[in-house]
Backbone as CSV, one residue per row, in Angstrom:
resi,resn,N_x,N_y,N_z,CA_x,CA_y,CA_z,C_x,C_y,C_z
1,UNK,226.769,11.571,-61.096,225.514,11.779,-60.390,225.027,13.207,-60.642
2,UNK,223.772,13.329,-60.901,223.185,14.633,-61.208,223.285,15.578,-60.013
3,UNK,223.459,16.846,-60.312,223.504,17.868,-59.263,222.114,18.250,-58.781
4,UNK,221.106,17.891,-59.543,219.724,18.187,-59.161,218.954,16.887,-59.033
5,UNK,218.174,16.779,-57.985,217.262,15.650,-57.892,216.154,15.848,-58.914
6,UNK,215.620,14.756,-59.453,214.496,14.915,-60.380,213.364,15.686,-59.706
7,UNK,212.744,16.552,-60.466,211.607,17.316,-59.966,210.353,16.536,-60.337
8,UNK,209.748,15.923,-59.349,208.550,15.112,-59.576,207.344,16.020,-59.750
9,UNK,206.376,15.620,-60.575,205.198,16.467,-60.811,204.500,16.924,-59.532
10,UNK,204.439,16.060,-58.558,203.748,16.437,-57.315,204.515,17.482,-56.501
11,UNK,205.796,17.675,-56.823,206.605,18.669,-56.121,206.723,19.992,-56.882
12,UNK,206.089,20.078,-58.039,206.180,21.282,-58.868,205.176,22.329,-58.422
13,UNK,205.558,23.606,-58.616,204.575,24.665,-58.400,203.631,24.687,-59.610
14,UNK,202.634,25.541,-59.581,201.604,25.540,-60.625,202.188,25.833,-62.013
15,UNK,203.116,26.791,-62.108,203.708,27.122,-63.411,204.577,25.985,-63.938
16,UNK,205.353,25.372,-63.053,206.179,24.239,-63.454,205.303,23.082,-63.922
17,UNK,204.238,22.823,-63.179,203.345,21.719,-63.528,202.660,21.980,-64.869
18,UNK,202.281,23.215,-65.127,201.658,23.546,-66.414,202.648,23.312,-67.560
19,UNK,203.909,23.700,-67.367,204.933,23.467,-68.391,205.147,21.973,-68.597
20,UNK,205.219,21.239,-67.510,205.384,19.784,-67.555,204.222,19.139,-68.299
21,UNK,202.998,19.506,-67.930,201.808,18.924,-68.558,201.755,19.257,-70.044
22,UNK,202.127,20.490,-70.393,202.134,20.904,-71.791,203.120,20.059,-72.592
23,UNK,204.307,19.867,-72.060,205.313,19.060,-72.759,204.863,17.610,-72.869
24,UNK,204.311,17.069,-71.797,203.856,15.680,-71.817,202.741,15.486,-72.844
25,UNK,201.838,16.455,-72.947,200.732,16.369,-73.904,201.238,16.374,-75.346
26,UNK,202.376,17.014,-75.568,202.960,17.080,-76.913,203.952,15.947,-77.160
27,UNK,204.055,15.019,-76.227,204.973,13.897,-76.380,206.412,14.225,-76.060
28,UNK,206.639,15.364,-75.428,207.997,15.784,-75.093,208.592,14.981,-73.954
29,UNK,209.921,14.943,-73.943,210.641,14.266,-72.866,210.969,15.280,-71.787
30,UNK,211.004,14.799,-70.565,211.353,15.701,-69.475,212.676,15.328,-68.822
31,UNK,213.422,14.467,-69.458,214.760,14.177,-68.980,215.745,15.169,-69.567
32,UNK,217.002,14.962,-69.278,218.045,15.799,-69.852,217.893,17.253,-69.492
33,UNK,218.166,18.147,-70.446,218.084,19.574,-70.131,216.669,20.015,-69.772
34,UNK,215.664,19.324,-70.286,214.286,19.705,-69.948,214.002,19.542,-68.459
35,UNK,214.626,18.557,-67.840,214.470,18.373,-66.405,215.081,19.504,-65.597
36,UNK,216.025,20.213,-66.211,216.610,21.403,-65.595,215.729,22.614,-65.898
37,UNK,215.382,22.784,-67.164,214.620,23.964,-67.599,213.249,24.082,-66.961
38,UNK,212.597,22.962,-66.689,211.222,23.024,-66.169,211.162,23.771,-64.839
39,UNK,212.284,23.910,-64.180,212.330,24.653,-62.916,212.080,26.150,-63.138
40,UNK,212.341,26.630,-64.348,212.044,28.016,-64.740,211.145,27.913,-65.974
41,UNK,209.831,27.888,-65.783,208.916,27.610,-66.893,209.102,28.496,-68.121
42,UNK,209.409,29.775,-67.949,209.619,30.624,-69.127,210.814,30.131,-69.947
43,UNK,211.897,29.770,-69.286,213.065,29.226,-69.974,212.712,27.904,-70.641
44,UNK,211.949,27.086,-69.954,211.506,25.807,-70.501,210.754,26.024,-71.814
45,UNK,209.780,26.940,-71.806,208.974,27.186,-73.009,209.818,27.744,-74.155
46,UNK,210.709,28.667,-73.843,211.575,29.237,-74.882,212.431,28.146,-75.518
47,UNK,212.975,27.259,-74.696,213.804,26.186,-75.233,212.989,25.179,-76.024
48,UNK,211.771,24.914,-75.599,210.895,24.036,-76.371,210.619,24.644,-77.746
49,UNK,210.346,25.947,-77.757,210.078,26.628,-79.027,211.310,26.614,-79.933
50,UNK,212.478,26.856,-79.360,213.701,26.862,-80.170,213.972,25.475,-80.735
51,UNK,213.836,24.465,-79.913,214.054,23.099,-80.364,213.079,22.731,-81.481
52,UNK,211.821,23.091,-81.304,210.812,22.832,-82.336,211.159,23.584,-83.616
53,UNK,211.543,24.844,-83.482,211.928,25.631,-84.652,213.073,24.955,-85.404
54,UNK,214.125,24.572,-84.683,215.303,24.010,-85.334,214.992,22.692,-86.037
55,UNK,214.105,21.894,-85.472,213.713,20.641,-86.125,212.860,20.887,-87.369
56,UNK,212.250,22.056,-87.482,211.359,22.340,-88.593,211.942,23.201,-89.691
57,UNK,213.219,23.515,-89.621,213.820,24.374,-90.648,214.000,23.600,-91.950
58,UNK,214.418,24.315,-92.979,214.708,23.683,-94.268,216.060,22.976,-94.283
59,UNK,216.820,23.110,-93.216,218.090,22.397,-93.118,217.779,20.899,-93.090
60,UNK,218.411,20.141,-93.953,218.154,18.699,-94.010,218.422,18.073,-92.641
61,UNK,217.585,17.121,-92.212,217.806,16.486,-90.907,219.224,15.937,-90.744
62,UNK,219.773,15.387,-91.802,221.141,14.860,-91.740,222.129,15.984,-91.428
63,UNK,221.936,17.126,-92.060,222.841,18.257,-91.829,222.656,18.830,-90.431
64,UNK,221.420,18.896,-89.986,221.168,19.334,-88.610,221.901,18.412,-87.636
65,UNK,221.799,17.118,-87.852,222.435,16.170,-86.936,223.954,16.267,-86.972
66,UNK,224.531,16.504,-88.135,225.987,16.691,-88.183,226.401,17.865,-87.304
67,UNK,225.678,18.980,-87.431,225.996,20.163,-86.624,225.802,19.890,-85.140
68,UNK,224.719,19.222,-84.808,224.428,18.900,-83.405,225.537,18.035,-82.824
69,UNK,225.939,17.010,-83.572,226.975,16.099,-83.074,228.291,16.842,-82.825
70,UNK,228.663,17.712,-83.751,229.905,18.481,-83.580,229.824,19.335,-82.319
71,UNK,228.697,20.015,-82.130,228.559,20.923,-80.983,228.563,20.172,-79.660
72,UNK,227.756,19.123,-79.551,227.681,18.445,-78.247,228.979,17.710,-77.941
73,UNK,229.688,17.255,-78.973,230.961,16.584,-78.721,232.031,17.588,-78.294
74,UNK,232.085,18.726,-78.982,233.095,19.737,-78.648,232.961,20.183,-77.198
75,UNK,231.724,20.335,-76.739,231.493,20.809,-75.376,231.223,19.665,-74.407
76,UNK,231.499,18.446,-74.851,231.493,17.240,-74.031,230.204,17.038,-73.250
77,UNK,229.088,17.259,-73.917,227.781,17.032,-73.302,227.401,15.571,-73.416
78,UNK,227.808,14.763,-72.453,227.636,13.310,-72.552,226.172,12.904,-72.707
79,UNK,225.270,13.514,-71.939,223.850,13.183,-72.092,223.396,13.517,-73.512
80,UNK,223.685,14.728,-73.955,223.266,15.160,-75.291,223.921,14.301,-76.366
81,UNK,225.185,13.935,-76.157,225.859,13.068,-77.127,225.093,11.767,-77.277
82,UNK,224.751,11.141,-76.174,224.054,9.859,-76.238,222.748,9.940,-76.998
83,UNK,221.961,10.942,-76.683,220.673,11.126,-77.352,220.887,11.426,-78.834
84,UNK,221.835,12.291,-79.141,222.043,12.710,-80.524,222.784,11.668,-81.360
85,UNK,223.606,10.837,-80.750,224.223,9.732,-81.496,223.129,8.812,-82.020
86,UNK,222.166,8.501,-81.173,221.036,7.660,-81.583,220.261,8.333,-82.722
87,UNK,219.955,9.617,-82.576,219.202,10.341,-83.607,219.991,10.407,-84.917
88,UNK,221.294,10.573,-84.828,222.120,10.664,-86.033,222.140,9.341,-86.784
89,UNK,222.280,8.262,-86.066,222.234,6.947,-86.705,220.879,6.723,-87.367
90,UNK,219.811,7.159,-86.713,218.462,7.023,-87.272,218.289,7.862,-88.542
91,UNK,219.026,8.956,-88.662,218.970,9.807,-89.859,219.879,9.292,-90.969
92,UNK,220.523,8.155,-90.744,221.352,7.560,-91.785,222.804,7.981,-91.767
93,UNK,223.215,8.689,-90.732,224.635,9.024,-90.602,225.350,7.759,-90.146
94,UNK,226.399,7.399,-90.833,227.064,6.124,-90.555,227.745,6.123,-89.189
95,UNK,227.898,4.927,-88.657,228.630,4.764,-87.409,230.059,5.260,-87.527
96,UNK,230.659,5.129,-88.715,232.025,5.621,-88.919,232.098,7.136,-88.757
97,UNK,231.096,7.839,-89.284,231.067,9.302,-89.158,230.838,9.690,-87.704
98,UNK,229.885,9.030,-87.050,229.609,9.311,-85.637,230.858,9.049,-84.800
99,UNK,231.527,7.940,-85.053,232.737,7.616,-84.294,233.857,8.621,-84.542
100,UNK,234.021,9.059,-85.774,235.065,10.049,-86.066,234.819,11.336,-85.281
101,UNK,233.583,11.834,-85.316,233.261,13.050,-84.557,233.494,12.806,-83.071
102,UNK,233.097,11.641,-82.599,233.274,11.281,-81.192,234.746,11.297,-80.790
103,UNK,235.604,10.872,-81.694,237.040,10.803,-81.412,237.763,12.114,-81.725
104,UNK,237.010,13.140,-82.125,237.614,14.439,-82.403,238.305,14.521,-83.747
105,UNK,237.981,13.595,-84.639,238.567,13.594,-85.981,237.546,14.114,-86.982
106,UNK,238.026,14.703,-88.054,237.131,15.080,-89.148,236.654,13.792,-89.814
107,UNK,235.355,13.638,-89.985,234.856,12.411,-90.607,235.141,12.391,-92.104
108,UNK,235.194,11.187,-92.660,235.359,11.013,-94.099,233.974,11.143,-94.730
109,UNK,233.706,12.295,-95.312,232.397,12.585,-95.899,232.520,12.642,-97.414
110,UNK,231.640,11.938,-98.109,231.661,11.921,-99.570,230.852,13.057,-100.175
111,UNK,229.777,13.438,-99.516,228.857,14.440,-100.039,229.407,15.851,-99.807
112,UNK,229.423,16.666,-100.855,229.974,18.026,-100.757,229.224,18.872,-99.733
113,UNK,227.897,18.748,-99.686,227.108,19.535,-98.729,227.408,19.093,-97.299
114,UNK,227.551,17.782,-97.082,227.928,17.287,-95.753,229.251,17.906,-95.312
115,UNK,230.202,17.987,-96.242,231.517,18.549,-95.920,231.407,20.018,-95.516
116,UNK,230.585,20.764,-96.239,230.402,22.184,-95.917,229.761,22.335,-94.546
117,UNK,228.700,21.568,-94.303,227.995,21.647,-93.018,228.941,21.291,-91.881
118,UNK,229.681,20.205,-92.037,230.632,19.810,-90.997,231.669,20.915,-90.778
119,UNK,232.205,21.471,-91.855,233.233,22.512,-91.737,232.714,23.743,-91.006
120,UNK,231.485,24.147,-91.318,230.891,25.300,-90.632,230.732,24.994,-89.146
121,UNK,230.134,23.850,-88.832,229.898,23.500,-87.425,231.213,23.362,-86.664
122,UNK,232.198,22.728,-87.283,233.491,22.539,-86.610,234.182,23.877,-86.364
123,UNK,234.126,24.780,-87.337,234.737,26.097,-87.156,234.020,26.886,-86.065
124,UNK,232.693,26.827,-86.069,231.934,27.515,-85.019,232.282,26.968,-83.641
125,UNK,232.340,25.642,-83.530,232.625,25.024,-82.233,234.036,25.346,-81.752
126,UNK,234.958,25.435,-82.681,236.355,25.677,-82.313,236.680,27.157,-82.129
127,UNK,236.138,28.002,-83.007,236.547,29.411,-83.036,235.427,30.405,-82.748
128,UNK,234.189,29.927,-82.753,233.061,30.827,-82.545,232.693,31.636,-83.776
129,UNK,233.307,31.340,-84.905,233.034,32.033,-86.167,233.492,31.145,-87.313
130,UNK,233.312,31.640,-88.536,233.834,30.935,-89.707,234.591,31.943,-90.572
131,UNK,235.642,31.484,-91.261,236.407,32.401,-92.106,235.589,32.834,-93.330
132,UNK,236.020,33.919,-93.942,235.307,34.497,-95.084,235.083,33.501,-96.217
133,UNK,236.115,32.721,-96.552,235.962,31.789,-97.672,234.926,30.713,-97.370
134,UNK,234.892,30.220,-96.140,233.890,29.219,-95.766,232.499,29.846,-95.716
135,UNK,232.413,31.077,-95.236,231.124,31.777,-95.238,230.582,31.863,-96.663
136,UNK,231.422,32.292,-97.597,230.988,32.439,-98.993,230.567,31.093,-99.581
137,UNK,231.354,30.065,-99.314,231.036,28.727,-99.823,229.727,28.206,-99.227
138,UNK,229.569,28.370,-97.925,228.363,27.878,-97.248,227.129,28.652,-97.685
139,UNK,227.251,29.964,-97.808,226.094,30.750,-98.231,225.692,30.402,-99.663
140,UNK,226.676,30.174,-100.531,226.375,29.795,-101.914,225.698,28.421,-101.974
141,UNK,226.143,27.499,-101.144,225.605,26.137,-101.171,224.267,26.016,-100.443
142,UNK,224.154,26.673,-99.302,222.975,26.518,-98.447,221.937,27.613,-98.645
143,UNK,222.387,28.784,-99.013,221.528,29.961,-98.989,221.605,30.592,-97.610
144,UNK,221.215,31.860,-97.540,221.348,32.595,-96.282,220.546,31.963,-95.149
145,UNK,219.274,31.630,-95.396,218.424,31.124,-94.315,218.936,29.819,-93.736
146,UNK,219.350,28.891,-94.602,219.867,27.628,-94.078,221.201,27.822,-93.368
147,UNK,222.011,28.745,-93.843,223.264,29.033,-93.139,222.963,29.585,-91.750
148,UNK,222.026,30.504,-91.674,221.642,31.048,-90.370,221.091,29.951,-89.467
149,UNK,220.270,29.064,-90.017,219.744,27.946,-89.227,220.853,27.000,-88.778
150,UNK,221.857,26.811,-89.611,223.000,25.975,-89.240,223.771,26.598,-88.081
151,UNK,223.993,27.898,-88.136,224.675,28.597,-87.042,223.833,28.507,-85.769
152,UNK,222.529,28.724,-85.889,221.639,28.651,-84.724,221.636,27.252,-84.124
153,UNK,221.604,26.238,-84.969,221.605,24.853,-84.491,222.888,24.545,-83.733
154,UNK,224.009,24.911,-84.311,225.297,24.642,-83.666,225.386,25.363,-82.323
155,UNK,225.005,26.618,-82.293,225.058,27.389,-81.054,224.096,26.879,-80.001
156,UNK,222.886,26.546,-80.415,221.891,26.053,-79.462,222.366,24.755,-78.811
157,UNK,222.881,23.835,-79.609,223.303,22.558,-79.037,224.611,22.665,-78.257
158,UNK,225.418,23.673,-78.526,226.558,23.950,-77.643,226.028,24.341,-76.270
159,UNK,224.977,25.166,-76.251,224.354,25.553,-74.976,223.734,24.344,-74.289
160,UNK,223.081,23.469,-75.046,222.498,22.253,-74.460,223.595,21.440,-73.777
161,UNK,224.727,21.283,-74.452,225.840,20.537,-73.855,226.291,21.181,-72.550
162,UNK,226.329,22.499,-72.521,226.729,23.190,-71.293,225.715,22.963,-70.178
163,UNK,224.423,23.022,-70.501,223.400,22.794,-69.475,223.535,21.402,-68.867
164,UNK,223.688,20.389,-69.713,223.762,19.035,-69.158,225.067,18.819,-68.407
165,UNK,226.121,19.534,-68.789,227.388,19.431,-68.060,227.314,20.098,-66.693
166,UNK,226.843,21.336,-66.666,226.805,22.090,-65.410,225.958,21.370,-64.368
167,UNK,224.834,20.821,-64.801,223.929,20.166,-63.856,224.146,18.659,-63.787
168,UNK,225.212,18.186,-64.460,225.617,16.782,-64.424,224.428,15.849,-64.648
169,UNK,223.715,16.106,-65.731,222.557,15.286,-66.073,223.033,13.874,-66.389
170,UNK,222.389,12.895,-65.764,222.782,11.499,-65.945,222.628,11.066,-67.398
171,UNK,223.607,10.305,-67.870,223.620,9.801,-69.238,222.707,8.577,-69.319
172,UNK,221.869,8.492,-70.360,221.019,7.310,-70.509,221.868,6.043,-70.607
173,UNK,221.357,4.958,-70.065,222.103,3.702,-70.056,222.132,3.026,-71.425
174,UNK,221.179,3.346,-72.278,221.017,2.615,-73.536,221.531,3.366,-74.761
175,UNK,222.540,4.199,-74.592,223.031,4.957,-75.746,223.837,4.036,-76.661
176,UNK,223.723,4.241,-77.996,224.385,3.323,-78.921,225.899,3.509,-79.005
177,UNK,226.372,4.743,-78.867,227.806,5.030,-78.954,228.149,6.004,-77.833
178,UNK,228.692,5.498,-76.715,229.036,6.407,-75.612,230.078,7.436,-76.047
179,UNK,230.026,8.598,-75.415,230.977,9.652,-75.728,232.370,9.231,-75.273
180,UNK,233.346,9.414,-76.151,234.729,9.077,-75.837,235.279,10.051,-74.801
181,UNK,236.269,9.605,-74.059,236.930,10.492,-73.101,237.693,11.574,-73.850
182,UNK,237.755,12.755,-73.210,238.551,13.847,-73.767,237.801,14.580,-74.760
């Protein structure tokens, strides 16, 4: 059960309502972490901008989703896992890969770039950094900007997992692959 009751539009102050209306006009969702953030409109807007930025980088959507899945699973963000499992499947990531990440196993990846992206995200989630050899390999394969975007994506979604955990955001009922225990 969520620690916060949903904030209905009629109960919002003027700044909250403006943030809500802005997100709704852009087709944004107000569930999940957004339902928490809208209580502090400046935080809400910053997170909307960061999310938009991360979706628009040169990092391939598949690679972004691999990093997101690793981060939300490591920090056990059940709401975020459900939403991102669906998005990952839609990006063509196989159910086997999603299930492996869900079970805390390294997925069987055929593509060399997928392996690098997964390794970077997994190291960040586990250690908060990456070793020199992986840094060199990732920078050579991705380039500096995409590597930075990969680090930002992994870190941002680790924070998303923490937000949904702390406020016990309810998990959607229609998720394709529920988060495994542990």
